[in-house]
N, C-alpha and C positions, 0 to 999 in steps of 0.2 A: 689590741695587736700588739700589746707590751705580752697578755697572756700567753699570745700564741709564740712570740719570741723565747718565752719563759722555757714552754712547751717541746717545743718545735725545733729551734736553731739555736744556735749559742754557748758558745762553751760554760761548764758551769762546774763549782768546785766538788760537789755530789756527783750518786752515778747517776747515768743516763735513765728516764723510764723505757719501761719498754714499750711494744705498738700498743699493747691490748692499757696499758694504764693511758698512754697516750688519748687514745679514746675516748677510752672512757671518765675523762677528763672534757675532751672539746664537746661530747654527747649532754657532760652537765652543763657547762657552757651554753649547747643550744636553749636547752630546757627551761636553763633557771637566769639567763642576761635577759635584762630587759631592753638594751638597746639593740633598736635593728644590727647596727651596723657590727657590734658583736656576735651577735650569731651568722649575718653572713659572713663574718671572717671565720668563726667555727666552721660553716659548715663548707666553705671552701677549703677547707686544710681537711675536712673527713674525703670530703670528693680527690683530694691528693693522694690520703691514702688510702683510698678503695682499693685500688689496684693491686699495690702489695699486700693489704691485710684483711681480703673481701671475707673474708669467713667472719673476721672479728666485728668490722664495720657493721658485715648485715647483721651480725648477732643481737648488737650492742645498739646499732645507730639506726637502725628499719624504722623503729615507731616513732621516732624523733622526727627523722625526717618528713614520714608520711604527717604529723601533726606542725613541721613547717607549712608544708603544701594547703594543708587547710586554715593555718590563720594568715600567715603571709602571702598572700594572694597582691596584694598592692605593691610587693616588690617584685620585681623580672627577675633579680639579678639572682637574690639567695633563692628563686623556685628555680632558676636555671641550675643551680650547683647542686640541689636537691634532687633533683630528676638528672642529671649524672652521673649522680653517685648510685639511684638505686640501679641505672642502668647499667655502672661498673660492677654492683653487685650481682647484681640476676642473669647478666648476660654471658652465656659460653665462650663467646666470638672474640674477647679479650685473653681466654686461660688460653684459646686453643691457638692462636699467633704466637703465644708468649711461649707456647711447648718446644723445645728442643727434640730433634729425634731419638738422641738418648735417652728420655725419658721413660718411665715404667710405663709396662702395658695397660695398666689398671687404671691410671691417671686420669685417664680423659672418661673413663666412666665415672670417676669419682667427680669430678669439674661436674659434668653432666647432670648427678644428683645434686650436687650442691645448688647451683642454678634452677631444677626444680623445688628444692624443698623451698629457697627463698620466696620462688616464684607460688608458692602453695600458701606461704606466709601474708606474702600480699594481697594474695584473691580472694583471702579467707573473708575479711571482709569486705563486700560487694562494694560497699559506697566507696573503697579504694578506686577500682574501676573506673565507677562514674565518675570520679575528681578526677583522674587522668584524662578522662574525655573531654570536661570541661575545658581540663589544661589544653589540653590539643586545639581547641576552638581558639585560643588564643592568639594573633595574629605578628606578636612582640617573636623574632626569630631565638632567640634565647629562649623562649620555653615552649616551643612549638615545637622545634627542632628535636629536643632530648625527650620531649614529651611522645615524637612518634617514633622515635629510638627505642625507648624505654616499653611500649605499649608492643611495639613488634617483639622487642624479648622477650614478653611475657605469652605473648602465642605461639612463641618457639616450643617452651618449657613446656604450659599447660594448657596449650591450642583448643580444646573442646569446653573447657569449664567457661574459657576467658568467652570465646563464642557464645556461650551461653548467657553469660553477663552480659555483654554488648547487645544482643538479641534483647534481652528484655528490657535494656535501658531505651527510655526514649530519645527518638531521633538517635538511637548510638551510630549505626551504619550509615546516613546521611552525615551525617559531622565526618566522621571519616572519609566520604567521598568527595568534601570538599580541599582537602588537599589537592586533589589533580588539580584544578585551578589554582591553585598559587603560584604567583608568579615565580618565586624562587626557585628553580631548576633542585637545589640539593633537596627542600622539603618535597618538592612533587614528587622526584625519583625514590625518599625514602617511605612517601604514601604508596605507591605503587608498590614496594616490598612490603609494608603493612598488609596492603588487600593481600598481597596474593599469602598471607601466612591467615588473615582473616575470611577469606573464603573457601579452603582445606575441607573436601569434606565434606562441607554443608550446604546442603543445598537451599536452603531457605535463605541462607545470608546470598549465596550466589543471587538467589532470585531477585533479592533487595536490592544488591548493589545493579544487576541487570538494567531494571528500572529507574535505576537513580540516572542514566544519562551513561553509561561508565563506557559502553562501547562507544560510541559517538567520542566521548574523552582521549580513550585510547588510540582509539585510528587517529586521531587528529595528533595525539603524541607524537604515534609510530611516521606519520608524514612529517611532521616537525622532522623529525630527528633524521629522515634522509631512507625511509622505507629500508630494504635489505642491507645499505650501505651506513645505517645509522649505529650506534655502540651499545652498550650493556643497557642502554636505556631502553631501546628495542626490543631486545632478548626482556628482559623482565614485563615488559607490556605484553608481549606474546606470550610469556608463561601467566600473566593473568588473565587471556583472555581462554587458555585452556582451562585454566581452574572453573574462569564459567560457564562454559560451552559444554565441558566433557562430564557423560553422563545425567546433560543437564536439557531434557527434551522441549521443555518449557524456552528455556535463556536459545536455545537452538532454532526454535519457531521464530522468536523475537528476532534473532538476527537477522535470519531470514525475510523475515517482514520490513523490517528497517531496513532491508534496502543495501545491508553490510556488504554482504558477498561481493555487490559491481566494483565493492573501496577495496579489495583485497587484490584487485588484478594489478595495479600498477606494483606490486610487491614483488612480479615474476618476471620484470619486463629487464631483461639481460642483455647486455649490447654483444655483438661480435666479439670483441676483444675480450674472452672469455679467461684470459690467462693474470696469475698473481692475486688469485681471491683471497682475503685476510681472511685468517681465523677465525673472525666477528661476523665476517658476514657469512660466514660456513654456517655456521651458529644460528645466527638470525635467518637465514632461508631456510635449514632444516626446523627449524621451529613454525615457522609460514608454514610447509608443507605438511607438519601434522598436525597443521588448526585446519587445513581445510578436510583432512582426513578424519579428523574430529565432526564435520558435519555430515559426510557422507559413508560414516564406519556400518559395513555390516551388520551390529551390533543395533544400530536405533531402529524407529519402528520403521517400517519400510516406508509410509506416507512421508516420513520426513525428510528421508534419504533422499525418497524421489524428486519432490520439491527443489533439494538442493540442487541435486543433478543438475535436473533442467535450467535453475537458476546459472548455475555455472555457464551450462552451454551457450545460454542466451546470453551474456556477461561479456564474454570471449574467456573468462579462465580458462576452460580446459583446451582453447586452444593456445593461450598463451602457456602451457605447460606441453603440449605438446611440443612447442618449438624450442624449450628445455631440452626435452626427451630427444630430440634429434642433433640437437647443436652440438658445438664440438669446444674442447678445451672444459667441458663442467667438471669440476672434482668427483670423484668413483660417486664418495657416499652420496652427494647431492643429488647425480646419475639414480642411483638408487632410491632416495627416498621418492625422486619426482614419476618414476616408474611405480611404487606403490600407488602413490598418490593418484597416479592416471586408471590405472587397475581399480581405484575404488570408486570413482567417478564415473567410471562409466559400466561398473558392476549392473545388470540386469536393468541397465535405462537403453532401451530399441537407440534411441535417437542421440545417443551419444556413443553406442558402441557401432553404428553407421558411420558417423564422423570418425572415428578411431580407423575404423578400417577405410579409408579414402584418404588418409595421411601417410606421406611419401617420402623420404630418406631426400635429402640436398645428395645424392651420388648420382653419376653419369654411368649408362643411365637412370633415374630413379627409380629406388624401390622403395615396394608399404616398407611400414614401421613394422606389421606384424614381420615381414621378412625379414627384418635388419634386428628386431629383436631375438628372433628364435636362431637366428645364426649365433648369436652372440650366447644363447641357451645349451645350445650343442659343442660349444666350442670350450673343454676341457681345461684351457689357458685362463676364460676369464675367473675373476674372481667369483665366490661359491655366493657370497649375501646377492650379488649382480644377479647370477643365474636363477635363484629363488625369485628374483623380482621380477623376473620376466615369465617366471611360470606361472607364476600367481596375476598377471598380467596375461598372459594368453588365459588363465584360466576364467578369470572375469569378463575378459572379449568373448567367452561362449555362452556365460554363465545367464539360460532364460533368452537366447539368441538363437531360436534356429536358421535363422537365413545365414549367421556366421557358421555356423556349424557345419552347413551345406557347400557352403564354399570353402568352406576348408578339406573338407573332404574331395569335393569333388577335383580335387588339384593331385587324386590319389587315383584317379578312376583314369581309367586308360585313353577313352576320347575327350579327355583335356589337356593328357600330359604333353607338355610342348620337344614336340619330336627334334625342335633345331638345337634344343640343348641350352641355350645363348640366355636364358632367367633360369633363377631357382623356385620352384614354388616354396611355400609352407609345406605342401605335404611331403616333397622329396627331404626336406628340413628332418622331418621328423623320421623318417623311413630312416634316413640315412644315422639320426641319435639313435633310433630305435637299436639297431643292430653294431654300431661301433662298440670299439675295446672299452671304451671310459662307463665303468657302470652308473656312475652319477648321468651319464647321457642317457642311457637307455632308461632310467627311473623318470627322468623329467618328459623323455621322447612318448615313452608308454603314459605317465598321466596326463600329460597336453592330449594324447590321441585317445582316449575314454572319454574327455572331456568334450570332444566333438560328438562323442555318443552319447551323450548321457541325456537321457527321456529320450530317445530321438531314436523310434523301431523304426522306422526307413532308410535313415541313415546305416545303418548295423545292418540292415540288410544288401545296400548297394557296397557296403565297404568289402563284402566276403568276395568282389567280382576282381579285387586291386589284385595284382598277377605281380610277382616280384621273378627276375632276372637276376637269381643267387652266381652262377660263371657261367662261360661261355661254353657253349654245347651243350648245356644242361638244360631241359627244358623248367620251362619258370614254373612256382609256385607259389601257392594263393597267401597272400599276409596269414590268417590264421594259420596256415602248415606252418608256415617260417617261425611264429611264433612257438607253435607248441615243437618245433624241430630242439631252435637255442634252448628253450626249458630243458627238454632231454638231452640237451649235453651238458649239464653240469655245472651252469657259471654261475658266478657271483651271487649271493643271496641279495645283493640290493637286484639286480636284474631281473634275477627268478622271481623275488615278491613284484617288481614294477610289472612284468609281464602276464602274469597272475590276477591283478588288478584287474590290469586291461583286455580280460580273457573274460573276468567273473560280469563286468560293466558291458563288454559287449556280448555274452551270451544271457544275459538276465532282458527275461522279458520278451525273449525273441527266440521263438520254439524253430525258426529255419537255422539260425547260427547253432542253435544246440546239434541238429542233425547234421549241420556240414561238418562239428565238431567229432560226433560222434562216428561221422562215418570215415574217417581216420583208426584203423584198428591199432592202434600203439598206445594214443591219448589213454582210454580206459587202465589199461594192464600199468602204464605210468605214473597213472594218480592215486590208483589202490598200493602197489607198492612205495609210494615216498610215504602216504600216509602208514600205513602197516606198520614202519620202519621204527626202530625205537632210535633217534640221531637224538644230538644233543640240545641243549636252547637253544642255540643259533639258527636250528633248520627246525625249531617248532613254527615259527612262523610260517616256515614255508608248507608244514605239513596243515596246519592250519586253513591255510590259504586252498591247499590243495582239496584236503575237503568241502571248503565252500565249492567249490568250481565243479568237483564230483555233484556235492548237492542240486547246482545251479543245473547241472544237465539231469537229474532225476524230477524237478519239480516244474522247470518247461518245456522237460520232454511232452513230444507231440504222437510218441510209440509209431512214429515211421518207421525205423528200421526195427525189426524183426528180432536183430539179435543183441540190441538193446536201449528192448522197453521197459520201461518203469519197476516192473514187475523182474526182471532177470536182476538187471544193477542191485536191487533192494538186496536181491539174494545174493550173490558178488557181496556185497559190503558184511553181509552177514557172516559170510563166508571165510571172508576174507581178514577183516579187518574186525570185525564185531562192532552191534550197534554203540552199545557204549560205550568201548573205544572211538570210534568214530564221533559221534557227540563229543566225545572228551576233548581229543581234535581242533574240530571246530570251535570249540570255545576257549583255544589258546586265543583265537584271533583280539576278542574281548577285553581277555586279562593282559595284555601285554601292554606295557608301560607307555611305549611310544603310539597306540592306538588312541588312548584317554587323552597325549597330546596335543595328537592332528584333530580329536574329535573339539578342540576346545572353541579352535578359531578358524574360519574359511583362509586365511594366510598362511602359509605354508616360513614355520620356525621353526630351525635345527638350530642348536651348535656347534653340528660340523658334520660333513656329508657322510657318518656313517649313520645317525639320526635318522637321515631321512630313508623312511620307510612308508610312510600312510599318506594318503591325502586326505581332507576334511571331509569332502562329497564322497567319497568310498566310504567311509567309519557310516553314513547316514545308509548306505548301500547295506552296510554288514548287520547292524541295528534292525533293518526291515527285515534280511530273509534267514539272518539267524534262526528266529524259533518258526517259522512258515516250513525250513527243510526240517529240520528237529521231528518235526509233526509229522512231515513228507514220508521221511523214514520207518516210524514205526504203524501206518499205514496198511493195511489188507486192502488184497486188491480188488476186494468189491467197494469198499471203502472208494479206493482211487477213482473206479468207473464212475460209480458216483458224483466223486467233484469235477470227472472229468463231465458228464452229462449237465453237471451246474456249469462247469465253463464252457460249454458248449452253449448252454440256456440262456449264459452270459454275457456270451461272444454274440448270441445272436440279437437279446436285446440292447446290447454297444452299438451292431450294425444298425440297428432302427434308430434308437440315439442319435446317431453318426449323421442318419439319414436324414432325421429329420432336421436335426442342425445345421445341416446342409442347405435343405431348404431353406430354413428359416433365414439363412445367411444370405442364401441367393435370394429371399424376398426383403431382406433390409436391404441388401444391396440395391434393388429392385426400387425401392422407397427412397430410400435415400438419390438416386437418381431422379427418381418424380420431383419428392422435395426440391432438388435444386432448379431441374426446368420450371417449375410451377414458381420459384423466385425467379427466375431468372425473367418469366413471362410475366410475373408483378413488376419486375421491375422495369420492362419494358412497357408496360400498359402503365405507369405512371410518368414514364416520360414522351408516352403520347398522347396521353391526355393533357399532361406539362406544355406540350406542343401544338390540343388543338384549342387550349386556355388562348396562348399566346395567340396564335393564330384567329379566334373568335374576336380578342380582344384589338387585335388590328383590324379587324373589319369593322368591329365596332366605331373604332376612330376615323377610319374611312369613310364611314356612313353618314358619321358628322360633322364629317369636313363637307362632303358632298350636300348634307343639306345646309351649312353654313353657304355653302358657294351659289347654292341655287337660292336661297332667300336674299344674298346678294345681288343675285343678278336681279332677278324680279324688282326687288327695289328700286336699283339702280334703273331699269327700264320704265318706272311709277313714278318716283317721285325725285327729281332733281336738285329740292331744297336743301343747302346745306343744315340743315334742323334736324329733316328726315332723315338725310344719311348716318347722321352723328348718333341719333337714336337706335339705328337700324345696327351701328357698330357696337354699341353701349350692351346690345344683347336685350333691349325691353321685350317681352312677350306681349302677344297681341292681350293677354288675358288680365295683364295690370292694367294697359290701357284700358280695358272695360272698366274695371273692379276702379279704376280713378272719375271714371265719367259718371257710375253710379253715385259715389259719392258728392261730387261735382250738384248733381242734382238731388240730391237728400239737404245740400248745404244750401241752396235756393229755395227749396220748400222752407224750410226751417227760417229761412230769412222772409220770407213772404208769410209765417205764420207769424213772428215777432211782431210784422210789422204793423197786421191786423190788429195782435194784441193792444200795441203803442194805442191806434184808432181807437180802439173802443173806450181803452184806458184813459184818453184825451175827453170821449163821451161823456165819460164819466165823473171827470173833473170838471164838465161844465154842467153838467146836472150840477155837483155838490155847488157849483159857486151861486146857482141860480135857487136853490135850497137856502143857500146865506145869506140871501137878500130877503127873500120871505117871510125869514125867522123874525125879525122885527117889528110886523103888521101884529101881529095878538098872539098871545099867550096860548092858544089853541094851536096855532099855528105852528106857535115854539115847540112844543112837546109834540106835534108834527115832526118838524123838522129836527126836535132831536131823536125821534125812533128813525126818521128817513136817514136820517147822519150816520145812528149807529149801522143802519142796512147799508149804506154806501162804505162804512169803514172796513164791517167784516167782506163787502166785497171785492175792500181794497187792498186787504190782508190777504184771500185768496188771489187777488190777481200778481201780489207778491211773491208769493211762495209760488204761483205758477214760472212768474218770469224767475224767481231763484232755480228753479229746476232745470229750466231752458240755459240758464247760464251754464250750470253743470256739465248739462247734456254739451253745450259748448264747447266747454273745454274740452272735454273728454276725446269732442273728435277735432279737439287741434292736436292735442296730444297723439290722439290716430295717427292722424297728416302728416305731425312731426315723424314719428315711427317712423312710415309708409316712404317718408321723404330721406330719412335715413338709409331704407333697406335700398334705394336705388340709387344712392350714392355707394353703399356696397358692389352694387351690381355692375356697376360701370367700373367701379375701381378693380372689380375680378376677371370683365370683359375684355379691357384694356389690353394684359399682355398677351390673351391667346389670340384677341383679332388684330396688334399691329396695327392700331390707329397711327394716322399721321400728324405730321405737331400741328398739322394747323386744325385738328378736330382736338388735340390735345389740348389747344389752348382753350379752343370753345369749351372743353369739359370742363375746365378751369373755372372759365367764364361763370358758366351757367351752376356750376356747383358753391362760388361765391355769393350768385345773387338768391340762390334758395339758402345759405347758410345767417345770411342778413334777411330774409325775410321770415325763418323759425324766431329771429331773435324778435323781430317785430311783434311774431303771434307771442312770444313767453310776455313780450311785454303787455302787449290788449289782454293776457290772459290774468296776468298780474290784477291789470286794470278793472277788468273783471270782477275779480274779487275782491277788490278794494268795494265796489259800486255794492256787489252783495251785502257785504258788512253793512254799510252804510243804509239799504232798504231794510237791515233790519232793523237797526236800532229806528231807523222813519216807522216802521209797522209799532214801535212799543212805544215812541212818543204819540203813535195818533191812535193807538187804543187809551192811553190815558187823556187825548185829549177830549174825545169821546163821551169815557164816563163822566168827564167835568164838561160837556158842551154848553149847559147852560148858562152858566157863570163865566165859563172863558172863552166868550165868543171871539174875543180879539186875538186868544191865542189861538182859536182853532183857523180864521185867516191866516195868523201870520204861518201858521204849519200846512193850510194847502199853497203858501206861499212855496213856501220851501220844499214842498213837495211836485211846485211844479218847475220850481227849479234843478230838481234832481232830474224831472224828468228831459228836461230841455237836456241836462248831461248826458243823460241816457241815450237821447238822441244824438248827440253829438257821437255818443262812444260807438251806435249801431252805426251810423252813416260811415265813420271810421271804417269800420268793421267790413262793412258793404265794399268801398273800396278796398280795402285789402283780398277780398276777395274775388273782387273784379281784377285785380293785378295777378295774383296765383290763375285764374283763370287764363292770362292773359300768357304767364309762363308756362304754362301746361301747353297751351297752342305754340309755343314757342318750341316746345321739344317735341311736337308734331304728332301731339294727340287730335283728330277733327272735333271740336268740343262742339261748336254750333257754327253756321256761318257768319261770315262779318257783320251781314247787313241782319240779320237776327241778335248779333249782340250788340249792336248800334240802337237797333230798337229797344231791348231789352234797358241798355245805359240810358236811353230817353225817355223811360217811361217810367225808369229811378228817378230821373232830374226833375219830371214833372212830377210826381208824387213827393218830393222833396219838395219842393217848390209850392204847391199845396198847403201842407204840413207849415211852413212857415206865413203862409198867411192865415192859415186856423190860428196859428201861434198870435 
């Protein structure tokens, strides 16, 4: 700080240092000081001097400031001072603001050169721009904001070079796109200005910015700021959108596919009170209209323009523009631009043109918008730009719109003219303008009527029927005759040019119109006289158009008039004008400066009414006919005959082709009708099939209900016990009952088989006992008993194996019975809601289910017990085998094993008795469920027999 006081302020005894010396000392301080505070103070001082001593600071301090940006990035304050200093050095905005009007004229140029030179020095090292992009990423306000301003200034000075550096920098454009999301409006707004400069005339960067979601962010900003009522931020966003979309087909398609056109509609919602528009609102709305025109410009690819036009109609944007068009209190320049915008939205789009034809002005009585606009066009008190806009709108309405052309021409025909005179038609306005005293109205009306005839031979012939009443008492004259009469009266050049363009358009490719024109004997002498004279430059254009009209009269002449055949007209040109002179005069048209301007774009744009001479569509006609007319003038009669023959042949071919096209068109219509009928019949068939399916399902339901009722009725008459009713209500089928009977029979058979096996085993045990008693008599008898014991042991092992298999089968059968019981429970559960059981039936079912579950648990316990018995029998078999092997030495053990075997047999008998009881209980349960298993007497006799058998077994034991 002491150093700065000594350098910049405070009185001193010696002479004051100059600005350059001070800057040099500050630069040395920045370069050599080791303390960050000293460097920061020095950079702050350079910033304060950079506006007044821009050149000195730029020359001496730029390198040091860049070094600060590279090395002192940790301190945001010094970085901010350095960026501000560089901005003051490079930017020309500050110098321009401080300039007085009395400054020398060459000073702005010097200032521009100075900023451009410093920019070139800064970007000479591409790393400097990359470093600046890195600093712009910093969130600190004192770093990011001056960084954005400096980068914007660099782009203004050396836009192309800086764009290329940013383009090749990794994520360069993406870093800058983050500025639009900054919550600080100052940085966001300056970020919009930065992107404006970045996207100028660089399609690659425009695409990257667009695909970085720029459209979404910019439209959000415009909406947040209030659309057209917003401030200058809205204007900047609209300018950036224009940069992204203008002449960039890729971005235009992306804008349309992203449904962003629909978001433009709220921009044009103007209230009823349109008084007192601010200048900013006018500017914003003007840019919004221009943005719409960018999307539907005639210079865009036809497909892209057409899709945007349709999207604007479907989202209601065209309707909103027409509302502004017919509103009151709209500023003149906004109204003019709205007319131009509507013109290009409807140009060449039949759907939009039809809608525009249906728009009415809010007047009493309502008038079509086209009529109201034509009234403005032929009114000489209206502004010139507004009249040009209306003419362009009328031309776009008729462009490739034969329906609209026919409606305009029909208002001129005698059969459709309103005899009452209560309403003014478009045709009447055009005729009024065509023959008014205002030359501009003459020209506009002539060009408008020419567009109504463009590429439409039928309407050219119909327009020949139009008759005009020139004055009271005089016979009416045709429109064609009246046009030639005005030409011969020597009116203004603009009027004659307009009428000649109308006549050339009318007669081209229409032999009947040429015949009507030649039928007037004064027309050809007038044309030849105009062409042959040597007039001034202003009249040369009229001479060229007269030559074109005469050439059209020759080229499209069908030789129906003897005195004006092609050959005679050529001879007339040769004698009175000269072929070379005729061709030279014909060339005056395309060489004219105003012709070249009109040929550039469809919209009429003239600096003054005097320059309004040529129409864009007429320039195409001249380009098409100039060469063929020149050839036709030099052709001989024989060549003409051959050409006529070729034309006739081509006409015949064209007629044949037209006929076949008509046939094909009719067939296509028939096919479409048949397809529609097929689609209708198919849909009807599907409906009928659906109805039939529903009816079939309903019939099936009725059948099921009938069968159910029938079964219930039969059961009620045959069985009156509650168990039977419960069984039927639960929906158990007879097949299930029969299966259950079969299973019971199988169980009974198996039970008898097991009892027989047990009896056999008891007999074997008895035999074993007797053999054991005889074993102590003699050694021979001991050996015999040993072999007999082995055989008995083998037989016992086999019997145990058979018993084991039987137990396994029994377990499997019990499992099947459990599964069957579960299935019956499920059937009972599903049948209950369908049949609607009563409360008593539901209680019986629940009781029955509880009993079944208890039986199932008991069966499971029995299965478990049988499994345990199976394991014990296996162990017994192993022990019995070892006992037989040592039978002679271990007789006492054998007797013990026999006793154990007897005990096991007793246990098995108990288990089998329990199983028999369970089977009997299960049989009773099934009978309770209504299954007719056996008569009660049979069951009782069977049970008695089982008891007798059990008693016998006990006695044997």
